[in-house]
Rosetta silent file (secondary structure, phi, psi, omega in degrees, C-alpha in Angstrom):
SEQUENCE: MSRLDYPIVEGRYRLTSDWELELPEKFNRRIEDGSMVLWRPGLTLRMSVWEPLPEVTPERTLSWILKDASPDRMDEKIDRSGGILRLSYRLRERDPERDPQEYVSISGHAIAPSGLVMISAYCDNAEAESTGSKVIGSIRLSDDEERAKELMTKVFKIPAEQIRQLAPDRGGCIASDRITVDGARVGFMYRDEPANDLDSGWRMMAGDESEDYMDEPSNHAVYDVNTIANYDPDIVPLLDAPVGAQYERSDEGPFVEVSAIN
SCORE:     score description
SCORE:     0.000 S_00000001
   1 L     0.000  136.055 -178.839   77.437  157.537   58.227 S_00000001
   2 L   -78.766  148.052  172.130   79.969  157.634   61.108 S_00000001
   3 L   -88.328  132.416 -174.107   79.463  160.045   64.079 S_00000001
   4 L   -81.582  -14.938  176.302   82.198  162.558   64.513 S_00000001
   5 L   -76.632   -5.901  175.837   81.673  162.668   68.401 S_00000001
   6 L  -116.112  150.056  175.474   83.086  159.189   68.619 S_00000001
   7 L   -58.158  140.694 -176.241   86.377  157.808   67.594 S_00000001
   8 E  -110.649  127.698  179.279   86.275  156.411   63.981 S_00000001
   9 E  -128.826  151.242 -175.291   88.205  153.213   63.220 S_00000001
  10 E  -160.561  155.103  170.704   88.791  151.409   60.042 S_00000001
  11 E    81.724 -150.326  174.313   91.154  148.817   58.461 S_00000001
  12 E   -65.259  124.468 -171.093   93.462  146.733   60.557 S_00000001
  13 E  -132.836  124.414 -177.422   92.427  147.203   64.135 S_00000001
  14 E   -90.699  124.127  172.278   94.243  145.938   67.265 S_00000001
  15 L   -80.430  -48.154 -177.671   92.081  144.730   70.134 S_00000001
  16 L  -148.355  177.345  173.588   94.856  143.855   72.481 S_00000001
  17 L   -58.712  -21.798  178.461   98.530  143.076   72.158 S_00000001
  18 L   -99.868  -24.931 -171.605   97.579  139.582   71.190 S_00000001
  19 E  -122.778  140.961  169.758   94.450  139.967   68.993 S_00000001
  20 E  -142.573  172.620  179.859   93.467  142.009   66.014 S_00000001
  21 E  -154.911  173.801 -175.264   90.896  142.053   63.232 S_00000001
  22 E  -114.974  126.929  172.424   90.112  143.796   59.874 S_00000001
  23 E  -104.862  110.305 -168.962   87.431  146.402   59.512 S_00000001
  24 E   -76.164   -1.691 -178.703   86.287  146.798   55.866 S_00000001
  25 E  -156.236 -174.815 -176.788   84.698  150.175   56.465 S_00000001
  26 E   -87.118  139.414  179.658   84.422  152.940   59.003 S_00000001
  27 E  -131.563  146.392  160.246   82.984  152.250   62.443 S_00000001
  28 E   -77.945  156.402 -173.149   82.435  154.329   65.602 S_00000001
  29 E  -133.497  139.982  170.844   83.970  153.029   68.768 S_00000001
  30 E  -150.049  159.523  171.083   82.923  153.170   72.351 S_00000001
  31 E  -109.987  135.685 -175.763   83.462  151.155   75.588 S_00000001
  32 E  -140.737  117.557  174.272   80.297  150.071   77.324 S_00000001
  33 L    56.795   40.726  176.848   80.159  147.888   80.453 S_00000001
  34 L    79.041    0.406 -179.390   83.635  146.707   79.928 S_00000001
  35 E  -116.463  143.277  177.583   83.071  145.636   76.401 S_00000001
  36 E   -81.664  136.271  174.384   84.229  147.401   73.158 S_00000001
  37 E  -123.579  123.515  175.279   81.420  148.418   70.817 S_00000001
  38 E  -111.181  132.606  179.436   81.854  149.248   67.157 S_00000001
  39 E  -147.782  151.515  166.228   78.919  150.473   65.139 S_00000001
  40 E  -146.652  168.241  178.188   77.601  152.102   62.008 S_00000001
  41 L   -40.368  120.081  176.026   74.150  152.314   60.635 S_00000001
  42 L    95.398  -15.778 -168.238   72.598  148.855   60.397 S_00000001
  43 E  -145.098  116.522  172.725   75.464  147.028   62.141 S_00000001
  44 E  -123.588  133.486  179.504   76.668  146.940   65.848 S_00000001
  45 E  -115.243  122.849  172.630   79.576  144.747   66.970 S_00000001
  46 E  -116.421  134.402 -172.590   80.093  144.144   70.719 S_00000001
  47 E  -142.621  144.966  167.628   83.272  142.379   71.630 S_00000001
  48 E  -137.474  155.273 -179.176   85.343  141.325   74.682 S_00000001
  49 E  -117.294  129.117 -173.701   88.779  139.810   75.059 S_00000001
  50 E  -122.840  139.499  169.024   89.438  137.220   77.913 S_00000001
  51 L   -79.895  154.524 -175.790   92.799  135.977   79.075 S_00000001
  52 L   -68.196  140.289  174.001   93.059  132.160   79.535 S_00000001
  53 L   -76.817  153.182 -179.783   91.871  130.736   82.859 S_00000001
  54 L   -61.599  132.672  172.378   94.490  128.452   84.521 S_00000001
  55 L    57.993   28.080  174.314   94.428  124.868   83.198 S_00000001
  56 L  -111.783  114.780 -168.612   91.573  125.493   80.874 S_00000001
  57 L   -84.738  166.827  170.836   92.226  124.262   77.277 S_00000001
  58 H   -51.096  -49.524  174.707   90.645  125.653   74.129 S_00000001
  59 H   -54.407  -41.269 -175.954   88.507  122.600   73.806 S_00000001
  60 H   -71.142  -33.828  175.561   87.131  122.897   77.248 S_00000001
  61 H   -61.494  -42.887  176.844   86.383  126.571   76.645 S_00000001
  62 H   -61.587  -36.069 -175.935   84.456  125.558   73.527 S_00000001
  63 H   -70.188  -37.927  175.133   82.450  123.021   75.362 S_00000001
  64 H   -60.903  -45.415 -179.845   81.471  125.681   78.002 S_00000001
  65 H   -58.785  -45.502 -175.394   80.416  128.054   75.221 S_00000001
  66 H   -68.156  -40.398 -178.158   78.322  125.462   73.413 S_00000001
  67 H   -56.371  -46.939 -160.435   76.656  124.327   76.809 S_00000001
  68 H   -91.519  -10.709 -171.512   75.579  128.014   77.266 S_00000001
  69 L   -72.678  151.458  179.694   74.654  128.696   73.562 S_00000001
  70 L   -68.116  134.880  170.357   70.886  129.075   72.570 S_00000001
  71 L   -60.355  -18.939 -174.780   69.265  125.867   71.327 S_00000001
  72 L   -93.124   14.737 -177.499   67.698  127.970   68.541 S_00000001
  73 L   -71.637  156.596 -179.495   71.104  128.751   66.877 S_00000001
  74 E  -130.859  161.535  174.988   71.625  128.207   63.136 S_00000001
  75 E    55.301   38.394 -177.717   74.441  127.768   60.773 S_00000001
  76 E   -63.261  135.889  173.029   76.922  126.624   63.556 S_00000001
  77 E  -134.009  134.367  175.153   80.434  126.405   62.318 S_00000001
  78 E  -121.965  125.826 -178.452   83.437  125.106   64.060 S_00000001
  79 E  -130.539  124.421  174.971   86.911  125.428   62.502 S_00000001
  80 L  -103.723   12.476 -178.186   90.091  124.107   64.111 S_00000001
  81 L   -81.971  153.855  170.360   92.522  125.125   61.495 S_00000001
  82 L    76.256   21.988  176.144   95.317  127.819   61.687 S_00000001
  83 L    76.383   -2.493  176.445   96.070  127.423   65.443 S_00000001
  84 L  -122.432  134.031  168.036   92.730  129.143   66.504 S_00000001
  85 E   -84.880  114.331 -169.725   89.629  127.370   67.455 S_00000001
  86 E  -114.281  146.412  172.404   86.736  129.197   65.921 S_00000001
  87 E  -140.001  135.696  171.808   82.943  128.961   66.552 S_00000001
  88 E  -146.712  150.157  178.686   80.190  130.821   64.975 S_00000001
  89 E  -162.357  169.804 -170.346   76.399  130.706   64.637 S_00000001
  90 E  -123.586  147.860  173.344   73.377  132.841   63.928 S_00000001
  91 E  -135.126  140.864  169.770   70.115  133.558   65.772 S_00000001
  92 E   -91.308  128.523 -172.693   66.985  135.207   64.525 S_00000001
  93 E  -126.235  159.163  177.233   65.901  137.756   67.160 S_00000001
  94 E  -142.036  136.344  172.679   63.027  140.136   67.846 S_00000001
  95 L  -139.731  112.476 -171.653   62.830  143.114   70.057 S_00000001
  96 L   -59.155  -29.853 -176.640   59.630  145.267   70.092 S_00000001
  97 L   -83.714   -0.704 -178.664   61.612  148.207   71.358 S_00000001
  98 L  -105.439  152.370  170.967   64.107  148.115   68.504 S_00000001
  99 L  -123.455  113.112   -0.908   63.908  149.381   65.036 S_00000001
 100 L   -71.478  155.282 -172.144   63.727  147.092   63.057 S_00000001
 101 L   -73.080  -36.785 -174.401   62.103  144.809   65.538 S_00000001
 102 E   -98.772  135.626  176.922   63.270  141.679   63.743 S_00000001
 103 E  -156.835  175.546 -179.722   67.056  141.200   63.194 S_00000001
 104 E  -117.205  129.454  173.103   69.846  138.647   63.003 S_00000001
 105 E  -111.932  137.620  172.198   72.702  138.288   65.574 S_00000001
 106 E  -114.966  120.737 -175.144   75.886  136.448   64.794 S_00000001
 107 E   -96.581  134.017 -178.458   77.985  135.127   67.595 S_00000001
 108 E  -131.079  143.514 -174.311   81.632  134.631   66.881 S_00000001
 109 E  -144.219  130.520  175.050   84.316  133.095   69.228 S_00000001
 110 E  -125.446  119.804 -169.019   88.030  132.802   68.517 S_00000001
 111 E  -121.662  130.535  172.914   89.856  130.631   71.142 S_00000001
 112 E  -138.902  170.647 -178.652   93.654  130.108   71.522 S_00000001
 113 L   -60.085  -24.975 -177.648   95.998  129.099   74.331 S_00000001
 114 L   -91.030    1.889  172.287   96.594  132.910   74.848 S_00000001
 115 E   147.697 -161.847 -168.543   92.941  133.696   75.351 S_00000001
 116 E  -140.565  125.846  169.737   89.426  134.208   73.939 S_00000001
 117 E  -107.700  133.750  174.855   87.697  136.826   71.658 S_00000001
 118 E  -122.629  120.785 -179.048   83.910  137.047   71.721 S_00000001
 119 E  -125.616  133.186  168.356   82.057  139.068   69.214 S_00000001
 120 E  -111.667  129.550 -176.509   78.210  139.484   68.723 S_00000001
 121 E  -113.798  124.788  176.557   77.258  141.252   65.467 S_00000001
 122 E  -109.528  114.963 -157.251   73.751  142.694   65.458 S_00000001
 123 E  -117.973  127.992 -177.081   72.593  142.951   61.852 S_00000001
 124 L   -90.866   -9.503 -173.371   69.549  144.808   60.450 S_00000001
 125 L  -161.797  172.455 -173.633   69.772  143.449   56.936 S_00000001
 126 H   -66.050  -35.777  175.093   71.554  140.909   54.700 S_00000001
 127 H   -66.494  -31.584  176.582   74.377  143.377   53.813 S_00000001
 128 H   -69.762  -41.132  174.956   75.108  143.940   57.469 S_00000001
 129 H   -50.389  -52.877  177.725   75.081  140.202   57.951 S_00000001
 130 H   -59.719  -43.892  175.196   77.759  139.834   55.275 S_00000001
 131 H   -60.341  -49.834 -174.758   79.882  142.575   56.778 S_00000001
 132 H   -59.201  -44.397  179.076   79.517  141.171   60.311 S_00000001
 133 H   -62.933  -37.666  171.012   80.644  137.762   59.201 S_00000001
 134 H   -56.046  -46.902 -177.881   83.676  139.209   57.523 S_00000001
 135 H   -63.404  -49.749 -177.696   84.780  141.017   60.620 S_00000001
 136 H   -65.333  -37.803  176.378   84.324  137.963   62.824 S_00000001
 137 H   -74.083   -5.975  178.817   86.176  135.787   60.417 S_00000001
 138 L   -90.774   -3.744 -176.224   89.054  138.251   60.286 S_00000001
 139 L   -65.996  135.134 -175.277   90.005  137.874   63.964 S_00000001
 140 E  -149.534  162.510  173.076   93.676  136.701   64.170 S_00000001
 141 E   -79.840  135.557  173.182   96.609  136.523   66.504 S_00000001
 142 L   -85.026  139.791  178.430   99.103  139.396   66.144 S_00000001
 143 L  -145.915   30.568  178.347  102.774  138.415   65.664 S_00000001
 144 L  -102.970  179.373 -173.752  104.529  141.426   64.478 S_00000001
 145 H   -64.910  -34.377  175.842  107.089  143.758   65.846 S_00000001
 146 H   -52.464  -47.784  178.259  104.506  146.199   67.118 S_00000001
 147 H   -56.101  -45.246 -177.490  103.037  143.423   69.344 S_00000001
 148 H   -60.126  -45.591 -178.696  106.372  142.487   70.664 S_00000001
 149 H   -58.298  -43.644 -177.753  107.128  146.063   71.673 S_00000001
 150 H   -64.941  -42.329  177.799  103.764  146.289   73.543 S_00000001
 151 H   -61.156  -38.256 -177.438  104.372  143.100   75.415 S_00000001
 152 H   -74.936  -23.813  178.022  107.785  144.214   76.474 S_00000001
 153 H   -86.906  -22.482  173.307  106.546  147.598   77.734 S_00000001
 154 L   -85.949  101.301 -174.160  103.640  146.312   79.737 S_00000001
 155 L  -109.389  122.018  176.543  105.312  144.893   82.925 S_00000001
 156 L   -77.672  142.280 -169.418  102.932  143.644   85.522 S_00000001
 157 L   -59.429  -42.391 -176.934  103.519  144.635   89.217 S_00000001
 158 L  -112.776  114.347 -178.410  103.365  140.973   90.336 S_00000001
 159 L   -62.135  154.360 -170.700  105.114  138.377   88.278 S_00000001
 160 H   -63.696  -28.818 -176.269  103.020  135.328   87.299 S_00000001
 161 H   -76.710   -7.288 -179.573  105.247  132.931   89.353 S_00000001
 162 H  -106.209   11.035  177.247  104.445  134.896   92.471 S_00000001
 163 L   -74.233  129.393  175.145  100.582  134.583   92.115 S_00000001
 164 L  -103.004  162.828  174.033   99.093  132.600   95.119 S_00000001
 165 L   -86.210   92.152  177.782   95.828  130.857   95.414 S_00000001
 166 L  -105.045  -30.257  174.064   93.772  133.298   97.372 S_00000001
 167 L  -141.699   73.088 -176.753   90.433  133.119   95.517 S_00000001
 168 L   -75.668  156.382  171.034   90.615  130.051   93.199 S_00000001
 169 L    60.847   35.689  178.605   87.773  128.933   90.866 S_00000001
 170 L  -107.355    1.029 -179.849   86.057  132.353   90.779 S_00000001
 171 L    89.445 -168.142 -175.592   86.126  132.903   87.034 S_00000001
 172 E   -99.746  162.311  172.132   87.291  135.960   85.125 S_00000001
 173 E  -148.191  167.305 -177.652   87.025  139.742   85.806 S_00000001
 174 E  -106.901  138.774  175.544   87.853  142.905   84.056 S_00000001
 175 E  -141.867  158.515 -176.781   90.585  145.068   85.838 S_00000001
 176 E   -96.769  159.684  174.086   92.442  148.171   84.733 S_00000001
 177 H   -61.881  -21.070  178.487   96.222  148.644   84.282 S_00000001
 178 H   -60.586  -31.139  176.607   96.198  151.066   87.192 S_00000001
 179 H   -85.410  -51.409 -170.321   95.948  147.891   89.349 S_00000001
 180 H   -83.007  -22.321 -178.555   97.983  145.270   87.436 S_00000001
 181 L  -103.537  -54.401 -178.446  100.674  147.452   86.047 S_00000001
 182 L   -81.443   -4.334 -179.908  100.876  150.521   88.369 S_00000001
 183 L    70.506   19.278  174.808  100.096  148.456   91.533 S_00000001
 184 L   -72.613  149.622  175.196   97.253  150.607   92.853 S_00000001
 185 L   -71.246  155.446  172.293   94.771  148.948   95.157 S_00000001
 186 L   -63.236  126.884 -178.653   91.307  148.318   94.024 S_00000001
 187 L  -119.117  -10.633  173.505   89.260  151.431   94.815 S_00000001
 188 E  -146.290  136.334  177.083   86.059  150.669   92.982 S_00000001
 189 E  -153.069  139.757 -178.335   84.462  147.364   92.054 S_00000001
 190 E  -137.240  153.721  178.627   81.037  146.335   90.845 S_00000001
 191 E  -107.397  118.492  177.181   79.345  143.094   89.792 S_00000001
 192 L   -98.898 -179.764  174.274   77.658  143.059   86.390 S_00000001
 193 L   -73.167  125.066  176.772   75.681  140.306   84.684 S_00000001
 194 L   -55.613  142.365 -177.490   78.328  137.760   83.544 S_00000001
 195 L   -81.324  -19.983 -174.916   78.881  137.782   79.810 S_00000001
 196 L  -166.583  179.901 -178.909   79.484  134.007   79.655 S_00000001
 197 L   -61.422  -21.758 -177.183   80.292  130.946   81.841 S_00000001
 198 L   -90.741  -12.207 -170.398   83.932  132.148   82.343 S_00000001
 199 E   -93.392  132.833  172.218   82.875  135.715   83.567 S_00000001
 200 E   -87.843  -10.719 -175.801   82.275  136.296   87.199 S_00000001
 201 E    87.613   -7.617 -174.735   80.816  139.682   86.442 S_00000001
 202 E   -81.171  138.785 -178.130   83.193  141.641   88.570 S_00000001
 203 E  -125.041  118.921 -168.799   84.650  144.842   87.165 S_00000001
 204 E  -125.294  136.309 -175.600   87.603  146.375   89.174 S_00000001
 205 E  -142.455  160.982  179.066   89.263  149.766   88.880 S_00000001
 206 L   -79.528  -17.623  177.701   91.624  151.822   91.091 S_00000001
 207 L   100.894   -6.483  179.584   88.911  154.465   91.014 S_00000001
 208 L  -115.207    6.022  179.871   90.909  157.340   89.543 S_00000001
 209 L   -65.717  135.878  173.230   90.846  156.283   85.964 S_00000001
 210 L   -76.975  172.507  177.641   89.452  158.912   83.501 S_00000001
 211 H   -73.929  -34.150  173.431   86.896  158.178   80.876 S_00000001
 212 H   -59.851  -40.239  177.919   89.586  158.713   78.224 S_00000001
 213 H   -64.493  -42.033  178.092   91.749  156.089   79.990 S_00000001
 214 H   -76.149  -15.742  176.509   89.051  153.563   80.086 S_00000001
 215 H   -73.484  -17.322  179.378   88.093  154.289   76.493 S_00000001
 216 L   -84.620  105.012  178.417   91.609  152.958   75.499 S_00000001
 217 H   -51.364  -29.332 -175.229   91.240  149.123   75.241 S_00000001
 218 H   -76.130   -7.905 -178.778   94.836  148.481   75.933 S_00000001
 219 H   -88.751   -3.418  173.327   94.360  150.038   79.473 S_00000001
 220 E  -149.870  163.508 -175.453   92.261  147.062   80.852 S_00000001
 221 E  -157.893  176.648  174.397   91.920  143.406   80.280 S_00000001
 222 E  -104.230  139.223 -174.923   90.300  140.276   81.676 S_00000001
 223 E  -133.283  160.895  175.168   92.094  138.350   84.425 S_00000001
 224 E   -68.646  134.393  174.450   91.378  135.424   86.652 S_00000001
 225 H   -48.072  -38.481  179.960   89.711  136.846   89.794 S_00000001
 226 H   -60.348  -37.057 -179.823   92.429  135.113   91.837 S_00000001
 227 H   -64.913  -43.787 -179.481   95.100  137.223   90.086 S_00000001
 228 H   -69.649  -27.252  173.940   93.398  140.455   91.132 S_00000001
 229 H   -66.169  -26.252  179.128   93.019  139.121   94.754 S_00000001
 230 H   -73.419  -33.129 -175.516   96.816  138.876   94.843 S_00000001
 231 H   -72.068  -41.522 -173.382   96.984  142.579   93.945 S_00000001
 232 L  -146.321   93.096 -179.620   94.334  143.512   96.655 S_00000001
 233 H   -65.116  -11.006 -179.784   93.354  140.661   99.158 S_00000001
 234 H   -67.803  -17.091 -176.487   90.666  143.093  100.532 S_00000001
 235 H   -79.089  -16.092 -166.283   88.351  142.114   97.690 S_00000001
 236 H   -67.152  -42.016  176.193   88.093  138.428   98.641 S_00000001
 237 H   -59.466  -18.033 -178.328   85.312  138.782  101.401 S_00000001
 238 H   -91.388  -13.259 -167.860   83.278  140.636   98.821 S_00000001
 239 L   -66.154  -19.804  177.838   83.432  138.164   96.026 S_00000001
 240 L   -90.398   -2.251 -179.518   80.158  136.312   96.890 S_00000001
 241 L   -59.005  149.895 -172.601   78.084  139.565   96.708 S_00000001
 242 L   -79.255  163.045  172.710   75.191  139.303   94.129 S_00000001
 243 L   -50.896  136.903 -177.470   74.945  140.880   90.685 S_00000001
 244 L   100.201  -21.577  176.637   74.367  144.659   91.073 S_00000001
 245 L   -64.473  151.433  169.630   76.602  145.089   94.131 S_00000001
 246 E  -149.509  139.493  179.561   79.202  147.798   94.093 S_00000001
 247 E  -132.286  152.268  177.160   81.821  148.936   96.536 S_00000001
 248 E  -132.161  151.042  176.860   84.233  151.728   96.836 S_00000001
 249 E   -92.489  129.821 -174.490   87.239  152.297   99.241 S_00000001
 250 L  -105.174  123.083 -179.834   86.828  155.371  101.355 S_00000001
 251 L    40.769   49.575  177.197   89.906  157.378  102.357 S_00000001
 252 L    69.604    3.940 -177.301   92.236  154.467  101.919 S_00000001
 253 L   -92.024 -157.869  177.517   90.166  152.433  104.446 S_00000001
 254 L   -69.693  165.285  177.371   88.044  149.353  104.061 S_00000001
 255 E   -66.788  148.175  173.070   85.423  148.997  101.262 S_00000001
 256 E  -125.105  138.945  172.760   81.997  150.383  101.804 S_00000001
 257 E   -73.021  138.693  177.459   78.858  149.332   99.803 S_00000001
 258 L  -121.423  177.313 -171.128   77.347  152.067   97.651 S_00000001
 259 L   -53.836  143.005 -175.746   74.093  152.324   95.818 S_00000001
 260 L   -73.493  158.968 -179.519   73.344  149.228   93.595 S_00000001
 261 L   -76.330  140.101 -176.957   73.531  149.357   89.886 S_00000001
 262 L   -90.683    0.000    0.000   69.971  149.923   88.353 S_00000001
């Protein structure tokens, strides 16, 4: 049963202007630590969408993912058909604080020149495994009129050809449209545990985004850290800070460190 205090989604669901998937039943939706979470009893789907890093091919991305993947993975499948490089595998997991304690996770990756979708499905039973596999297998690139309109309406403040090398080889980060579209400076940034080898862990916002704004997936995306450094070079000296660090801009002045994330 879905909860009425969270948005309910079903059917064709657009993750970004580039990616969509098919939900065969009703799921609740929330945004948690920069990732989208869809859930219903017995099944939780956690997903993130990444823009491509410069000069990184889909095959190279696949090799990084496999290098980081658990050696205990089962049922590994790689599919190179249809213009999308797909990887999926299963893990049997156990968590004494979870009910049920034993469950299966399914990891799915869809890789294309336009970016990467990563989904983890946490399944309490065989029926949930079947549904989770269907959702992961349904990931596809959007190519319809609605996508074209979205791409035309989202205009980035700094054109791609004007991006300079200010913080190269720093991996990816999540940033809101208040920075990349509206041109606001970074007002709040924190470093989370990286989600994968491509992720720096940095999350960057203007600082005035509402909860409703951040709950809308189209209002934020994954970018190369170097791209966000072009929007606000003040972040560059802070990029070596450890996981758990967080900074905010005070009265339009320099960044100050605030209490660490617990």
